[in-house]
N, C-alpha and C positions, 0 to 999 in steps of 0.2 A: 504494500500499499504505499501512496506517496504522502505527503505530510497533511494535506487536507483531508485525505480519506482516513487516515490515522486519529485527527483531530476530530472529526465527525463521529467516528466509532468510539473514541475514548469520552466525548461529550454524551453520547447516547448511553454509554454505560453507565455513567455516573448519575445520569437521570434515572436509569432502570434501577440502580442502587438506592436511589431515594425513594421511589416508588414501591420497592420490595420492602423497605424498612416500615413503611406506612401500612403495607398489606400485612405484615407481620403482625400488627397490633391486633388485639382481640378487641371486639366491639367496646367493651368497657374500659379499654386503656385508651382507645381513640375518644371515646366520649370525655373521660377523667382528664386528658392532657389537650383537648379542643383541637384534634388533629384531623387534618383533611387535605387533600391533593386532587390536582386537576391536571390533565394533559392538554398543553395549549403551546401553540406556534412549533410543533414537533419536539416539545421538550415537557418538562414537568415543574409546576408550581406547588411547592408544599408550603403548610401553615401548621404550627403548633402554638397554641395560646399559652399554655404554661409550661414554657420551655425553660429548663433550669441552666441552660447553656448560655443564655442571653441571647439566642436568635439564630444559632446555627442550623436548625430545623426549619427555618421559614426563609425560603429562597425559590428562587426561578432558575432552573439550570437547563441545559442542552436544546435551546432553542434557536431558531434561523437556520436549520439544515433541511428537514425535509417540509419544512413548511415556511411561508414567508414571515418575517418579524415585521410586524406592521402595528399601527394604532389598537388594533382590536387585541392583540397579545397584550399590551399593556394594561389595557382597560380591564380585561378580564382578570389579569393577575392582581391589580389593586382591589377590585371587587371581591376576590377571595380573600384578600388580607383585612378588608373592612368587614366581611363579614363575621370575622374573629376578632373584631376591634384591635387590630393590630394596625399601626399606623406608620411603622417602618418598613418600607417594601426594599428587597434587594435583588437584582437581576445579575448573574454570572453569564457573560456570552464571551465566546471564544472569539480571540480576536481575528482568526481567520473566516469567520461568516462573514459573506459578501453582503453588501449594501451598505445604507447611510443609516443603520440603527444606532449608533453612535448619536447622531443629529435627533433622532426620533426620541431617543430617552431624555436627552437633554430637553426637548420641548415640552415633555411630561415633567420635569422638575428633578429629573435624577442627576446625580454628581458623581464622580468616581472617587472611590475612597477604600484604600486598602487593594490588596491583590493576592490571589493564590498563584501556585505554580503547577502546571499539569505535567507529569512525566508518563512515560511509556517503556515498556522494556518487552523483548522476546522472553522465551522460555529455554535460553541456555542454561546450563548449571550456574547457579548463583557462586560468589566467591567464598570460600570457607571462613567460616566466623568462629572465633575462639572465645568461649565462654565458660565459666565453671556452673552456668544455670543449666538446668534440663529443658529443653522445650520440647513440647510434644502438643498434639490436641487435647481440647478439653472435653473431658468425659461428661455423658449426660448427667452424672450425679454430683459433678462439680459446677453446675448451671448459678447456684447461689454464690460459690466462690469467685467465679467469672464476673457476675454482676458486681459483686461488693468491688472488686480491685478496679473494674472498669471505671465505676463512679467514684470510687475514692481517689484515684490517680488522675481525675480529668483536672488539668490547671483551671479552666475557667470557674470551677465550682467554688475557687477560694473568694471569688468577688461577689457571689451569690448568696444571698440570705445573712443570717448572723456569722460574721467573720470568726467568732470563737466557739460555734458549734462543729461537732464532727462532720465532715464532709456528706456522709450519707444521711445526715438529719436534716439537710436541705434539699434532698432529691425526694420529688412526689413517689409515693409507692407505686403510680402506673408505669413510671418510668423504670423502675427495678422489674416488676413485671414483663415489661417490653423487651428488656435486655436479654432477660433470662430465656426468652423464646428464639433467640439466636441459635443457640445450643442445641444442635441436632437437626436444625432445619436444612431440607435438601439443597436448597440454594446457597448455603452458608457452611464454612468450616471456621471453627473458632480455634484460638491457640492461647497457649500459656506458656510462661517461663516460671520455673520452680527453684527455689532454694532451699536445698533439704526438705524436699516434700511441701514447702509453703508456696503458695502462689503469689509472684510478686509483680507480674506484668501481663497483660493480654492484648489479644489483636484478632482480627477478622479477615476473612476473605470472601466476597461476594461473586459468584459464579454466574455468568449469563452466556450460554452458548459457547463459543470458542474463546471466550475473554474472561478476565478475572479483576476484580477491584478491590485492592489492599485499603482496608479502613480500619478504624476503632482500634488504635496502637496506643496503649497507656501503661506507664510504668509507675509504681508507688515511687514517692521522692527519694526514700532513704535506698532504693535499689538501683538507681539510674546511674549511668556510666559504667555498668557491668556487662553491655553487650546484648541486652535482653531485646532491643527493637531491631537489629541488625540480625540476630539469630532467627528471630519470629519471621522477617521479612523472607530470609533465606528459605525457611519451612514452608511460608506459604507460597513462594516463587515453585517450590518443588511440587506443592499440592495442587497447585494449578495446571502443571505440566501433567501430572498423574491421572488427571480427570481429562486429559485432551484439549486444555486451552493452548491457544497459539500465541496468545500475548496477555500481559497484565497491565494496569495503569493504577497510579495513584496520584494524588495532589495535597498539597500544604500550603500553609501561608508563606506569602514572600518575607524575606527578611529586607525590608526595604530602609531599614537603619544602617546598614551596612555592618552589623555586628554578626559573627558566626551563628550559624543556626544548625542545632544537632539533627533535627529533623531533616533539612536539607542535605546536610554533609552524608547522613545513613542511606539517602535515598539515592544518591548519587555514587557513593561508594559500593551499591549492591548493582551497578550497572543499569540504572535507568537512566535514560535521556530525556532532556527536558525539551518538552513539544513549544510551550509558549508560557508568558505570565498572563494570568486572565484578570483583569480589572473588577472589583466589585462596584456596583452602580447602584446608590442609595437615594430614597427620596421619603422625606415624610408627607404623609398625605392625610 
């Protein structure tokens, strides 16, 4: 595939990952968190009213490839957000999408703010990773431990709710139930890094046909810097190859300050190629 085909496939995969996560939620979880998604403009718009991450689960991604990016796309997305009383709308559009979509977003009051970097990789064997941690798939009886580490290790949680409360105390119980559902789901592979039997880091792989999306990688603060993330990245690459995927992709926030980013460094170290930096477009509506 050429660069544009890779970009289209990677954006489609991310959109399908978001849709799959929302489909994963049981009706009570969707109602409790105020979750809804809509397919529009060839992509997906997702909203979560009670999002403890501060807004990562409310965004529009994957638009502009298989359908025109026009005023209707923006109007429908804004209407979806407003139905959930969310007034901060975020579009993430690949810079390789053709047309004057930037001017269209500006006309609707959107401004660029922050960026994510999109990466892709084939399924060649990953580099060897040296770590004392044991990395393996999460068993079904470890779903509660997976959920606990997932939410305890997520950095944005430090700024949500009572700063003196334990991290899990700030997470809606519906989020915990939602995360447990990843373990054992046929479209998902969940992995953990263990220190003497104790789960200290988690990650996941979403599989959609011939492609895989690496997501949800978190390490407890006291265990960072021990190779958990690169080791789990290697494990997920091998797992994607084992089920017949031809390529995998991932994305992470750009380091716009010029400071070193461990996430960016780890991804590049594992043989991923940078496709592009994708700007976030935000508007208060």
